[in-house]
C-alpha positions in Angstrom: 0.1 -0.1 0.1 2.8 2.3 0.9 4.6 1.7 -2.6 1.3 2.3 -4.3 0.9 5.5 -2.6 4.3 6.7 -3.2 4.0 5.7 -7.0 0.6 7.7 -7.2 1.9 10.9 -5.6 5.6 10.9 -7.0 7.1 10.4 -3.6 10.8 9.2 -3.8 14.2 10.7 -3.7 14.3 10.5 -7.6 10.9 12.4 -7.8 12.0 14.9 -5.5 15.2 15.4 -7.5 13.3 16.0 -10.9 10.9 18.3 -9.2 13.8 20.6 -7.7 15.2 20.7 -11.0 12.0 21.6 -12.7 11.4 24.3 -10.1 14.8 25.8 -11.1 13.4 26.2 -14.8 10.0 27.2 -13.8 10.1 29.2 -10.6 6.6 30.2 -10.6 5.6 26.7 -10.4 7.5 26.4 -7.2 5.6 29.2 -5.7 2.4 27.6 -6.6 3.4 24.0 -5.4 3.2 22.4 -8.8 5.2 19.8 -9.8 3.7 16.3 -9.1 1.2 14.6 -11.5 -1.2 12.1 -10.1 -1.0 8.7 -11.6 -2.3 5.3 -10.9 -1.2 2.6 -8.4 0.5 0.7 -11.3 1.9 1.0 -14.5 -0.3 -1.5 -16.3 -3.5 0.7 -15.1 -1.7 4.0 -16.2 -1.4 2.2 -19.7 -4.9 0.9 -20.1 -6.4 3.9 -18.9 -4.1 5.7 -21.7 -5.6 3.3 -24.3 -9.2 3.9 -23.2 -8.5 7.8 -23.8 -7.8 7.4 -27.2 -10.2 8.4 -30.0 -13.3 8.8 -27.9 -15.0 11.6 -25.6 -14.4 11.3 -21.7 -17.9 9.8 -21.2 -17.1 6.8 -23.1 -13.6 6.5 -21.6 -15.4 6.6 -18.2 -17.9 4.0 -19.2 -15.1 1.6 -20.3 -13.3 2.1 -17.2 -16.3 1.3 -14.9 -17.1 -1.8 -17.0 -13.2 -3.0 -16.3 -13.9 -2.3 -12.6 -17.2 -4.3 -12.8 -15.6 -7.1 -14.6 -12.8 -7.3 -11.9 -15.4 -7.7 -9.1 -17.1 -10.4 -11.2 -13.7 -12.2 -11.6 -13.1 -12.3 -8.1 -16.5 -13.5 -7.2 -16.8 -16.3 -9.8 -13.5 -17.7 -8.7 -12.5 -20.5 -11.0 -14.2 -19.5 -14.1 -11.2 -19.5 -16.2 -9.8 -22.5 -17.8 -5.9 -22.5 -17.5 -5.9 -25.1 -20.5 -7.7 -23.0 -23.1 -6.8 -19.7 -21.5 -10.6 -18.7 -22.2 -13.6 -18.8 -20.0 -15.1 -22.2 -19.1 -18.2 -22.7 -21.5 -20.6 -22.5 -18.5 -19.2 -19.3 -17.1 -18.5 -17.8 -20.4 -22.4 -18.1 -21.2 -23.4 -16.9 -17.8 -21.1 -13.8 -18.0 -21.6 -12.9 -21.7 -25.2 -13.5 -22.1 -26.7 -12.7 -19.0 -26.5 -9.6 -17.1 -25.5 -10.1 -13.4 -25.9 -6.5 -12.7 -29.2 -4.9 -14.2 -27.6 -1.5 -14.1 -24.5 -2.4 -15.9 -23.2 0.8 -17.7 -21.7 -0.7 -20.7 -25.0 -2.9 -21.4 -27.3 0.2 -20.9 -24.9 2.4 -23.0 -25.5 0.0 -25.9 -29.2 -0.1 -25.7 -29.4 3.8 -25.2 -27.2 4.2 -28.2 -29.8 2.1 -30.4 -32.5 4.1 -29.2 -31.4 7.7 -28.8 -28.2 8.1 -30.3 -28.5 6.8 -33.6 -25.9 4.3 -34.3 -23.5 5.3 -31.5 -21.6 1.8 -31.9 -20.9 2.5 -35.5 -20.0 6.1 -34.9 -17.2 4.9 -32.4 -16.1 2.0 -34.8 -15.6 4.7 -37.7 -13.3 6.7 -35.3 -11.5 3.7 -34.5 -10.8 3.2 -37.9 -9.8 6.8 -38.6 -7.2 6.7 -35.6 -5.7 3.6 -36.9 -5.2 5.3 -40.4 -3.6 8.3 -38.9 -1.1 7.1 -36.4 0.3 10.5 -35.7 -2.5 11.8 -33.6 -5.6 10.5 -31.6 -8.8 12.5 -31.0 -8.6 11.8 -27.4 -11.0 12.7 -24.6 -9.2 15.5 -22.6 -11.6 17.3 -20.2 -12.5 20.7 -21.9 -15.7 22.5 -21.6 -16.9 22.1 -25.4 -16.3 18.3 -25.0 -17.8 18.1 -21.7 -21.1 19.8 -23.1 -20.8 17.7 -26.2 -20.9 14.5 -24.0 -23.2 15.7 -21.4 -26.1 13.7 -22.6 -24.3 10.5 -22.8 -22.8 10.6 -19.3 -25.5 12.4 -17.4 -28.5 10.1 -18.7 -26.3 7.0 -17.2 -25.5 8.5 -14.1 -28.2 6.8 -12.2 -26.9 3.5 -13.4 -23.6 4.3 -12.2 -24.5 5.2 -8.9 -26.4 1.8 -8.6 -23.5 -0.4 -10.1 -21.2 -2.2 -8.0 -17.5 -2.0 -8.8 -14.3 -3.7 -7.9 -10.7 -2.6 -8.4 -9.2 -1.7 -11.7 -8.0 -5.1 -13.1 -4.5 -6.3 -12.9 -2.7 -7.5 -16.0 -2.8 -11.1 -14.1 -6.8 -10.9 -13.8 -6.9 -10.1 -17.6 -4.2 -12.1 -19.2 -6.5 -15.4 -19.6 -9.6 -13.8 -20.8 -10.8 -14.5 -24.4 -10.7 -11.5 -26.6 -14.3 -11.7 -27.9 -15.6 -12.0 -24.4 -13.6 -8.9 -23.0 -14.6 -6.6 -26.0 -18.4 -7.6 -25.7 -18.4 -7.3 -21.8 -17.0 -4.1 -21.6 -17.6 -2.5 -24.9 -14.0 -1.9 -25.5 -14.0 -2.0 -29.5 -10.6 -2.4 -31.2 -9.0 -1.9 -27.7 -9.7 -5.4 -26.4 -6.9 -7.2 -28.2 -4.4 -4.4 -27.4 -5.0 -4.6 -23.6 -4.9 -8.4 -23.6 -1.6 -8.2 -25.6 -0.2 -5.5 -23.0 -1.4 -7.8 -20.1 0.5 -10.7 -21.5 3.8 -8.5 -22.0 3.7 -7.4 -18.2 3.0 -11.1 -17.2 5.8 -12.6 -19.3 8.5 -9.7 -19.6 8.0 -8.0 -16.1 7.4 -4.6 -17.6 6.5 -3.0 -14.1 9.7 -3.9 -12.6 11.5 -2.4 -15.7 9.4 0.7 -15.5 10.7 1.3 -11.9 14.2 1.1 -12.6 14.0 3.2 -15.7 12.7 6.3 -13.5 16.1 6.6 -12.2 17.6 7.4 -15.5 16.4 10.4 -17.5 19.1 10.5 -20.3 18.0 10.9 -23.8 19.3 7.5 -25.1 17.7 5.5 -22.4 14.2 7.8 -23.0 14.5 7.0 -26.8 15.0 3.3 -26.1 12.0 3.0 -24.0 9.8 5.1 -26.4 10.9 2.7 -29.2 10.0 -0.3 -27.0 6.5 0.9 -26.5 6.0 2.0 -30.2 7.0 -1.8 -30.8 4.1 -3.1 -28.9 1.3 -3.6 -31.5 -1.6 -1.2 -31.1 0.4 1.5 -29.2 0.7 4.5 -31.3 2.7 8.0 -30.7 0.0 9.3 -28.4 -0.4 6.5 -26.2 3.4 5.7 -25.9 4.1 9.5 -25.1 1.5 9.3 -22.5 2.8 6.3 -20.8 6.3 7.9 -20.7 4.9 10.8 -18.6 3.5 8.2 -16.1 6.9 6.7 -15.9 8.6 10.0 -15.0 9.8 11.0 -18.6 8.5 14.5 -19.4 10.3 15.4 -22.5 7.7 14.2 -25.1 4.1 15.9 -25.1 1.5 13.5 -25.9 -0.3 15.4 -28.8 -4.1 15.1 -29.6 -6.9 17.5 -30.6 -6.8 18.9 -27.4 -3.3 19.8 -27.5 -3.8 21.7 -30.8 -6.8 23.5 -29.1 -4.6 24.6 -26.2 -1.8 25.8 -28.3 -4.1 27.7 -30.7 -6.1 29.3 -27.6 -3.4 29.9 -25.0 -0.1 30.4 -26.9 -1.8 32.1 -30.2 -0.7 29.3 -32.5 -3.7 29.9 -34.8 -2.1 27.9 -37.5 -1.4 24.9 -35.3 -2.7 21.7 -36.7 -2.5 18.0 -36.3 0.5 17.9 -38.6 2.4 20.8 -36.9 1.4 20.3 -33.2 4.5 18.3 -32.4 6.9 21.1 -33.8 4.9 23.8 -32.3 4.9 22.2 -28.7 8.7 21.5 -29.1 9.3 25.4 -30.1 7.2 26.6 -27.2 8.4 24.3 -24.3 12.0 23.9 -25.5 13.3 25.9 -22.6 12.0 23.8 -20.0 13.7 20.6 -21.2 13.6 17.8 -20.0 10.4 18.7 -18.3 8.5 20.0 -21.2 5.2 18.0 -20.1 5.3 19.7 -16.8 5.5 23.0 -18.0 2.7 22.1 -20.6 0.4 21.2 -17.7 1.1 24.4 -15.8 0.3 26.7 -18.9 
């Protein structure tokens, strides 16, 4: 528990050293007490949540995260529903969990029904957006919490708020809890779309390569060669694009690269006056604006 809290709040000697260095470059942030970015208890959770952010609005990201937490509760309550030989759910368990709804207020299920009735093909809309994201691998339309997007998405999130209040949640699932699941079951159960195979692939990597242990040792090295090496390894994971890989790096304590999405474009246009900033130029624009704060560009980006 202590280690988890330390990770979430960036409490370590190495974190303190980095924050002090950042404050020397950005004195105003020291006066405001800024420098620590909250993160999840584990790197795996940070990575999965980064995947859930990509190419959808905040309401849908939250629905998928809630569904995963519900699934974790079910996995712990059903016990031996996974067949270690086939690495899939046993037929009886799979049938009961996939075709029946143990919780009548399940957010993912109600979202699907609501989409067909009120939003005119919500699922097809997300599928089309997913395809667009795969074609344009340089940037994702992720769900940053802006006023405009919150207003656009309020009908989806507020209409299911009562469902969420009555739902029972577990913890966010670990890689060990997800690694043996069937891909089709996970996609249908949590309404993950193209993200299901990516998350399962990531879970297998964590369970076989011990990426979590590697990440803890990587935080002590902020040199550019090592930073580039970790970025290339992340990009080598099928399904992880530049946005997700860059975001994961920030969760590992590397702040040189700013994850670029449509919200980044809006921020540079409105706050920094880069009216000509587009998806194609956002990375170069960000480098120019925040280069004086290297290697803490992402911290400076979050401050202003």
